[in-house]
C-alpha positions in Angstrom: 64.5 0.2 4.2 67.2 2.1 2.8 65.8 4.9 0.7 67.3 6.3 -2.0 67.9 9.9 -2.7 66.7 13.0 -4.1 67.4 14.4 -7.6 65.6 16.0 -10.6 63.4 14.5 -12.9 65.0 14.5 -16.5 63.3 17.4 -18.9 64.4 15.2 -21.8 62.3 12.7 -21.5 58.5 12.5 -22.6 56.0 10.6 -20.4 56.4 7.1 -21.7 60.5 7.0 -22.0 62.1 5.2 -19.3 65.2 6.7 -18.3 67.9 4.4 -16.2 69.8 5.5 -13.0 68.9 8.8 -11.4 66.4 11.7 -11.8 66.6 14.9 -11.0 64.6 18.1 -9.6 62.4 19.7 -12.2 64.0 22.9 -13.7 66.2 24.2 -16.0 66.0 23.9 -19.9 63.7 26.5 -20.9 59.8 25.8 -20.8 56.9 28.1 -21.2 55.1 26.6 -18.4 56.8 28.1 -14.8 56.3 26.3 -11.7 57.9 23.3 -8.9 58.1 19.8 -8.8 59.9 17.9 -5.9 59.8 14.6 -5.1 60.5 11.5 -2.5 63.0 9.1 -1.9 62.8 5.9 -3.5 63.6 2.4 -2.3 66.9 1.5 -2.8 66.2 -1.4 -5.2 64.8 1.6 -7.6 67.1 1.4 -10.9 64.6 3.2 -13.4 62.1 6.0 -13.9 59.4 7.3 -15.8 60.0 10.7 -17.2 57.7 13.1 -16.0 56.6 16.4 -17.5 59.0 19.2 -17.2 58.7 22.3 -15.1 60.7 25.2 -14.7 61.5 27.5 -11.7 59.8 30.5 -10.9 62.3 31.7 -8.3 64.4 33.3 -10.8 67.6 31.2 -9.1 71.0 31.5 -10.8 74.0 29.4 -11.6 76.0 30.8 -8.6 74.4 29.9 -5.7 76.6 29.0 -3.1 79.3 30.9 -4.6 81.3 30.2 -7.3 82.4 26.9 -6.8 84.3 25.3 -9.4 86.7 28.1 -10.4 90.2 28.1 -9.2 93.0 29.8 -10.9 96.9 30.1 -10.7 98.5 33.3 -11.4 95.6 34.7 -13.1 95.5 31.4 -15.5 92.8 28.9 -15.6 93.7 25.4 -13.9 92.3 24.0 -17.2 95.8 23.5 -19.6 98.0 21.2 -19.8 101.0 23.3 -21.2 103.5 21.8 -23.8 107.2 23.0 -23.8 109.3 21.8 -27.0 113.2 21.7 -26.2 114.9 21.5 -29.1 118.9 20.6 -29.5 120.6 23.1 -31.7 124.2 21.7 -30.4 126.6 20.9 -33.8 125.7 17.5 -34.0 122.3 18.5 -35.3 123.9 20.0 -38.1 125.2 16.5 -39.5 124.0 15.8 -42.9 121.3 13.0 -44.1 121.8 11.3 -47.4 118.3 12.2 -48.8 117.2 11.2 -52.5 117.4 14.3 -54.3 119.5 17.4 -54.7 118.4 19.2 -51.4 120.9 18.4 -48.6 119.6 17.6 -45.5 120.7 18.0 -41.7 118.9 16.3 -38.9 117.8 20.1 -37.6 116.3 20.2 -40.8 114.2 17.1 -39.8 113.4 18.2 -36.7 112.0 21.5 -37.8 109.9 19.4 -40.4 108.4 17.0 -37.9 107.7 19.9 -35.2 106.0 22.0 -37.8 103.7 19.2 -38.3 103.3 18.8 -34.3 102.4 23.0 -34.7 100.0 22.5 -37.4 97.8 19.8 -36.1 97.9 21.6 -32.3 96.8 24.7 -34.3 93.9 22.8 -35.6 93.0 20.6 -32.9 94.7 22.0 -29.7 94.0 26.0 -30.4 93.3 26.3 -26.7 96.9 24.9 -25.4 99.6 26.8 -24.6 103.0 26.0 -26.2 106.6 27.3 -25.7 109.9 26.7 -27.2 113.1 26.6 -25.9 116.5 25.9 -27.5 119.7 24.4 -26.2 123.3 23.2 -26.3 125.4 24.2 -23.5 123.3 26.4 -22.2 119.1 27.1 -22.8 117.6 30.0 -24.5 113.2 30.6 -24.5 112.7 31.3 -28.4 109.0 31.7 -27.8 106.9 31.8 -24.4 103.9 30.1 -23.7 101.6 31.4 -26.4 98.5 30.0 -28.6 100.0 31.7 -31.6 101.5 28.9 -33.6 102.0 30.9 -36.7 105.3 32.2 -34.3 106.1 29.3 -32.9 106.6 28.2 -36.8 108.7 31.2 -37.8 111.0 30.7 -34.9 111.7 27.1 -36.0 113.5 28.9 -39.2 115.4 31.4 -36.9 117.0 29.2 -34.7 120.9 29.4 -35.1 123.7 26.5 -34.1 125.4 26.5 -31.2 128.0 24.5 -29.4 128.5 21.0 -27.5 124.9 19.3 -25.7 124.2 19.5 -22.2 120.8 18.3 -21.4 120.7 18.5 -18.0 120.9 22.4 -18.0 117.5 22.6 -20.5 116.0 20.5 -18.2 116.7 22.9 -15.4 115.7 25.8 -17.7 112.3 23.7 -18.4 111.9 23.4 -14.7 112.3 27.3 -14.2 110.0 28.3 -17.0 107.1 26.4 -16.1 107.5 27.0 -12.5 107.2 30.9 -13.0 104.4 30.6 -15.3 102.1 27.7 -14.0 103.5 26.7 -10.7 104.0 23.3 -9.4 100.4 21.8 -9.7 99.8 22.4 -13.5 100.6 19.1 -15.5 103.1 20.1 -18.6 104.2 17.8 -21.3 107.6 18.3 -22.5 108.6 17.3 -26.0 112.7 16.8 -26.3 113.8 16.6 -29.8 117.4 15.7 -30.2 119.8 13.6 -32.4 120.6 11.1 -29.2 124.1 12.5 -29.4 124.8 12.7 -25.0 127.3 15.6 -24.9 131.0 15.4 -23.9 133.0 16.0 -20.5 131.2 17.7 -17.8 127.7 18.7 -18.5 127.1 16.1 -20.6 124.1 13.4 -19.7 126.4 10.5 -19.3 128.1 12.8 -16.6 125.4 13.7 -14.9 123.6 10.7 -14.5 127.0 9.3 -13.2 127.0 11.8 -9.9 123.3 11.5 -10.0 123.3 9.6 -6.4 126.3 12.0 -5.3 124.5 15.4 -4.9 122.8 17.3 -2.3 119.9 18.7 -2.3 120.8 22.3 -3.8 122.5 20.9 -6.7 119.8 17.8 -7.2 119.1 16.9 -11.0 115.9 18.2 -12.7 114.3 15.0 -12.9 111.6 14.2 -11.6 110.3 17.7 -12.5 108.9 19.5 -9.5 105.3 19.4 -11.4 103.1 17.1 -13.0 104.7 16.1 -16.4 105.2 13.5 -19.3 108.7 13.3 -21.0 108.5 12.6 -24.7 112.1 12.3 -26.2 111.9 12.7 -30.2 115.0 11.5 -31.5 116.8 12.1 -34.9 118.0 8.7 -35.1 117.1 5.5 -35.8 117.4 2.5 -33.3 120.0 1.1 -34.3 122.4 3.9 -34.5 121.3 4.4 -30.8 122.1 1.0 -29.9 125.4 1.2 -31.1 126.1 3.0 -27.9 124.7 4.0 -24.3 122.6 6.7 -26.0 119.3 4.6 -25.5 120.2 3.7 -22.1 120.8 6.9 -20.9 117.9 8.6 -22.7 115.7 5.6 -21.0 117.1 6.4 -17.5 115.7 9.7 -18.3 112.3 8.4 -18.2 113.2 6.3 -15.1 113.7 9.7 -13.5 110.8 11.1 -14.5 108.6 8.5 -12.5 108.3 6.4 -15.9 106.2 9.4 -17.1 106.9 9.5 -21.0 108.1 7.5 -24.0 111.4 7.4 -26.2 110.4 7.9 -30.6 113.2 7.0 -32.9 113.2 6.7 -36.7 111.8 3.8 -38.1 114.3 3.1 -41.2 116.4 5.5 -42.7 116.4 9.2 -42.1 113.8 10.6 -44.6 111.1 13.0 -44.0 108.5 10.4 -44.5 109.7 8.6 -42.0 110.1 11.8 -39.2 106.3 12.6 -40.2 105.8 8.8 -39.2 107.3 9.4 -36.0 105.8 12.8 -35.1 102.5 10.8 -36.3 102.8 8.3 -33.2 103.4 11.5 -30.9 100.4 13.1 -32.0 98.4 9.8 -31.6 99.5 9.2 -28.0 99.3 12.5 -26.3 97.9 14.9 -29.4 94.5 13.4 -30.3 91.4 15.4 -29.6 89.0 13.2 -27.3 85.6 13.2 -29.2 82.5 11.9 -27.5 78.8 11.8 -27.9 76.7 13.6 -24.6 73.4 11.9 -24.6 69.9 13.2 -22.5 67.0 11.1 -23.2 66.7 11.2 -26.8 68.5 14.6 -27.6 72.5 14.0 -28.8 75.3 16.3 -29.3 79.0 15.2 -30.6 81.4 17.4 -28.5 85.0 17.7 -27.9 86.7 16.8 -24.3 89.8 19.1 -23.5 92.1 18.5 -22.2 91.8 14.6 -23.1 90.9 13.0 -19.9 93.9 10.4 -18.9 93.1 6.8 -17.8 92.4 6.7 -14.3 94.5 3.7 -12.5 92.4 2.8 -8.8 95.5 1.9 -6.1 93.6 -0.7 -4.7 93.0 -3.0 -7.0 96.2 -6.0 -6.7 96.0 -6.1 -10.2 95.4 -2.4 -11.1 94.1 -2.1 -14.8 94.0 1.8 -16.5 89.9 2.5 -16.4 89.1 5.1 -19.2 85.8 7.1 -19.6 83.4 6.2 -22.7 83.3 7.7 -25.6 79.3 8.0 -24.8 78.4 10.3 -22.1 75.1 9.8 -20.9 73.5 12.6 -18.6 71.6 10.9 -15.6 70.2 13.4 -13.7 70.4 17.0 -12.5 70.9 18.4 -8.9 71.3 22.0 -7.8 74.5 23.5 -7.0 74.1 24.1 -3.5 73.3 20.1 -2.9 76.3 18.9 -4.6 78.3 21.4 -3.0 82.3 21.6 -3.7 83.1 18.3 -4.4 86.4 16.4 -4.7 87.5 15.9 -8.6 90.1 13.9 -10.3 90.1 16.5 -13.2 88.4 18.9 -15.0 87.8 19.6 -18.9 86.3 21.9 -21.2 83.4 20.3 -23.5 83.0 22.2 -26.7 80.4 21.1 -29.0 81.2 19.7 -32.6 79.2 21.0 -35.4 78.4 18.5 -38.3 77.4 19.6 -41.7 75.0 17.6 -43.6 78.3 15.6 -45.3 79.3 14.8 -41.9 82.4 16.7 -41.9 83.2 18.8 -38.7 82.8 22.8 -39.1 84.1 22.9 -35.5 85.6 23.2 -33.1 88.9 23.4 -35.5 90.0 26.5 -37.4 91.1 26.7 -41.1 94.0 28.5 -42.9 91.8 31.0 -44.7 89.5 33.8 -42.8 86.6 34.3 -44.7 86.4 30.3 -44.7 86.7 30.0 -41.0 84.0 32.9 -40.3 81.9 31.0 -43.1 82.1 27.7 -41.1 81.6 29.4 -38.1 78.3 31.1 -39.2 77.0 27.5 -40.4 78.1 26.3 -37.4 76.1 28.8 -35.7 72.8 28.0 -37.3 72.5 24.5 -36.3 71.0 24.1 -33.1 73.1 22.2 -30.8 71.7 20.2 -27.2 75.2 21.1 -26.1 74.5 25.0 -26.1 71.0 24.5 -24.8 72.5 22.5 -22.0 75.3 24.8 -21.1 72.7 27.8 -20.9 70.3 25.9 -19.0 72.4 24.9 -16.4 73.6 28.3 -16.3 70.4 30.1 -15.7 69.0 27.9 -13.3 72.1 27.2 -11.1 72.4 23.4 -11.2 74.5 21.0 -12.6 74.1 17.3 -14.6 74.9 14.3 -13.2 76.6 12.1 -16.2 77.7 8.5 -16.3 81.4 8.0 -17.7 81.4 4.3 -17.3 80.6 1.5 -14.9 80.4 3.2 -11.5 82.0 6.0 -12.7 80.0 9.5 -13.0 81.2 13.1 -13.2 79.4 16.2 -13.3 78.6 19.1 -16.1 77.8 22.5 -15.0 78.7 26.0 -16.4 81.5 28.0 -15.2 82.1 31.8 -15.6 85.3 33.1 -16.9 84.2 36.5 -16.6 80.9 38.3 -16.3 79.8 37.8 -19.9 81.9 34.3 -20.9 81.2 31.2 -19.8 82.0 27.7 -20.8 80.5 24.3 -20.3 82.8 22.2 -17.9 82.9 18.6 -16.9 84.4 17.5 -13.7 85.4 13.7 -13.1 84.8 12.4 -9.8 86.8 9.2 -8.0 85.4 5.9 -9.8 83.1 3.9 -7.4 79.5 3.9 -6.7 79.6 6.6 -3.8 81.8 9.1 -4.8 80.4 11.9 -2.5 79.2 10.6 0.6 76.8 13.2 0.8 75.0 11.9 -1.7 74.9 8.5 -1.2 75.4 5.8 -4.1 74.7 7.2 -7.4 72.7 3.8 -8.1 70.1 4.9 -5.6 69.3 8.3 -6.7 65.7 8.4 -8.0 63.1 10.6 -9.4 61.3 13.6 -7.6 58.1 13.3 -9.4 57.2 10.4 -7.2 57.7 11.8 -4.0 54.7 11.7 -1.5 55.8 15.0 0.1 58.1 17.9 -0.5 61.9 16.8 0.3 62.6 20.3 -0.5 59.7 21.8 1.5 56.8 24.2 0.4 59.1 27.5 0.7 62.3 25.6 -0.8 63.8 26.2 2.7 65.1 22.7 3.2 67.1 20.0 1.2 67.5 16.0 1.8 71.2 16.5 1.4 73.5 15.7 3.0 72.5 12.3 3.7 73.5 11.0 7.1 75.7 8.3 7.5 74.3 4.8 9.0 77.5 4.2 11.1 78.6 6.8 13.5 81.9 8.6 12.8 84.7 7.9 15.3 85.5 11.3 15.6 82.0 12.1 16.3 82.2 10.2 19.6 83.0 10.8 22.8 86.2 8.8 23.3 87.8 8.3 26.6 91.5 10.0 26.6 94.2 9.4 29.2 97.2 11.4 28.0 98.0 12.9 31.7 97.5 10.9 35.0 94.7 13.3 36.3 92.5 12.1 33.1 92.5 8.7 34.4 92.5 10.0 38.5 89.1 11.8 37.5 87.8 8.8 35.8 88.4 6.6 38.6 87.0 9.0 41.3 83.9 9.8 39.5 83.2 5.8 40.0 84.1 6.2 43.4 81.8 9.1 44.4 78.8 7.1 42.5 79.5 4.2 44.5 78.8 6.3 47.8 75.8 7.6 46.3 74.0 4.1 45.5 71.5 3.1 44.8 70.1 6.5 43.8 73.4 6.8 41.2 73.1 3.2 40.2 72.6 3.9 36.6 75.4 6.6 36.4 77.9 4.2 38.5 77.4 1.4 35.8 77.7 4.0 32.7 80.9 5.1 34.2 82.2 1.9 35.1 81.3 0.4 31.8 83.1 3.3 30.0 86.1 3.0 32.0 86.3 -0.6 31.3 85.8 -0.7 27.7 88.7 2.0 27.9 90.8 -0.4 29.8 90.4 -3.1 27.3 91.2 -1.1 24.2 94.5 -0.1 25.7 95.2 -3.5 27.1 95.3 -1.8 31.1 94.0 -5.0 32.8 95.8 -4.0 35.7 93.5 -1.0 36.0 90.5 -3.3 36.0 92.0 -5.4 39.0 93.0 -1.9 40.6 89.4 -0.4 40.7 87.7 -3.9 41.7 89.6 -3.8 44.9 89.0 -0.5 45.5 85.1 -1.1 45.0 85.7 -3.9 47.7 87.4 -1.6 50.0 84.6 1.0 49.5 81.9 -1.9 50.2 83.7 -2.5 54.0 83.7 1.1 54.2 79.8 1.4 54.0 77.8 3.1 56.9 75.5 1.3 59.0 72.9 3.3 57.4 73.9 2.6 53.9 70.9 0.8 51.7 71.7 -3.0 51.8 71.6 -3.0 47.6 74.8 -0.8 48.2 76.7 -3.7 49.4 75.7 -6.2 46.8 76.0 -3.6 43.7 79.6 -3.0 44.6 80.3 -6.9 45.4 78.9 -7.5 42.2 80.4 -4.9 40.1 84.0 -5.7 41.5 83.5 -9.6 40.4 82.8 -8.5 37.1 86.0 -6.3 36.7 87.9 -9.2 38.4 86.5 -11.6 35.6 87.2 -9.1 32.9 90.7 -8.3 33.9 91.9 -12.1 33.3 91.0 -11.5 29.5 90.0 -15.3 29.6 86.3 -15.5 29.8 83.4 -14.2 27.7 82.7 -11.6 30.3 86.0 -9.9 29.1 84.6 -9.3 25.7 85.0 -5.4 24.7 81.2 -5.3 23.8 80.1 -6.8 27.0 78.8 -4.5 29.4 78.2 -4.9 33.1 74.4 -4.7 33.9 73.2 -4.0 37.5 72.6 -6.6 39.7 68.5 -7.5 40.1 68.0 -7.9 43.7 64.8 -7.6 45.7 66.1 -4.7 47.2 66.7 -3.1 43.6 63.6 -4.1 42.9 61.4 -2.3 45.7 63.7 0.7 45.5 62.8 0.9 41.8 59.2 1.1 42.5 59.7 3.6 45.1 61.5 5.4 42.8 
């Protein structure tokens, strides 16, 4: 019978609560009574368990058993980010006037500044942990504001931009490549927001010229797209669709998205150019790329409203014939707990911060956003700090007990929650997403078969906590774990044939070894299609049979003749005896039976 695997029982369920899927080893969420509880594996058909009484740990286990398993940095910065580069067009074409109702005169640059101000205000409230840089360009580019979380500085820079000469998009995109790679390297995903009026420039350096010469460039002078880092390119056009379609501007901009592996989108103003329509366009960008992901974290009867940052991207399974993006649920249900040492350092798709969202009595959010007034912000934080929160309890418990929580993200899709330390005093609750599937971590087996430890007949971890039921041993022997016959050099083949002949001269004492080596050579020859080898070895065995001395055992001649005939049959490839899985068995004779009795 296929047995399930061992985790820990959830301390969040009472004795009458059925908590589906996985259970976990007891430990971790603070309890007056201290002790140990382990469990046995469940049968494969088990799909639910009864929550058992929680018993804490007594060994003073810490969250860092096995080392810092989940922390990686690049250039001293945490990988849990998705920075944004805003690329602003400050060429002369952006100074073109726009007819807006009222006495004040607007330029397209003013509309762009208004839209970016709206974007920065939104990010200051909902994405205050994100890094953003501001680049301006015309024929050259300039880094106005390096990567920062200070959105006041970004907004001040918008009002200090000067006007320059013609548009050269290629130089701006090249500047983005340099800035991102110097700051974050080539592994960090980045969002690039390009704000322009759709004018492509003139002459050498214009987008038309760059695209026309794209296929004629050398590797040292390649076009900057696709970016050398994971990215999405959003083009914000200070023009409506009709204006762009009157020229080839829209086609050229769409070509930019195609060159970036299709990652990105073009936004245009719906209707006349005015502040309201610009706000609507930037609102679409916010809804697409900068909307916080809010979810409900559940464990038994306990729940907590959380924000997952950065927003988890839909995952597309490549193996599907008709791939459909798979998104995680807004209900994140904890299905069990496991020691860090057991889960080890698993492969993950992405890593995210999990931030609690405190709600006041009216249901409005108190955190994690920020307010304009410092006193209001401090007051909101004080209120949020006095409200009990399951997310905080879970974080502290996982940190102290050295465990991770297995969380279900969707049908046959799991992840894990764990505490990651930024420093000796600061740590965060993190969530990593496994690859979708019933068995994302082979050493744990199928997630649906993980069962409660409380029902164990024997302690799978040992009385002294000196063993673990993981990793599970695979049912099928791995190909790289087997002794494979390799004939790279002629000497290897010669050695195998000589080994068979040596055993043939010592028959019947070496009968078992003779047939073992013979079958190994036979299978290798069939696998390689080396049928002539089988016929050649058969001729050698027949020759050995004629050279047997008069003192040789009678059974030796019978076994050699039998083996030679079997190899000749296999060399034809047309018989059931030529099957790869068929093994040549020793010939049963009266001599071999009596010999076996004597032995």
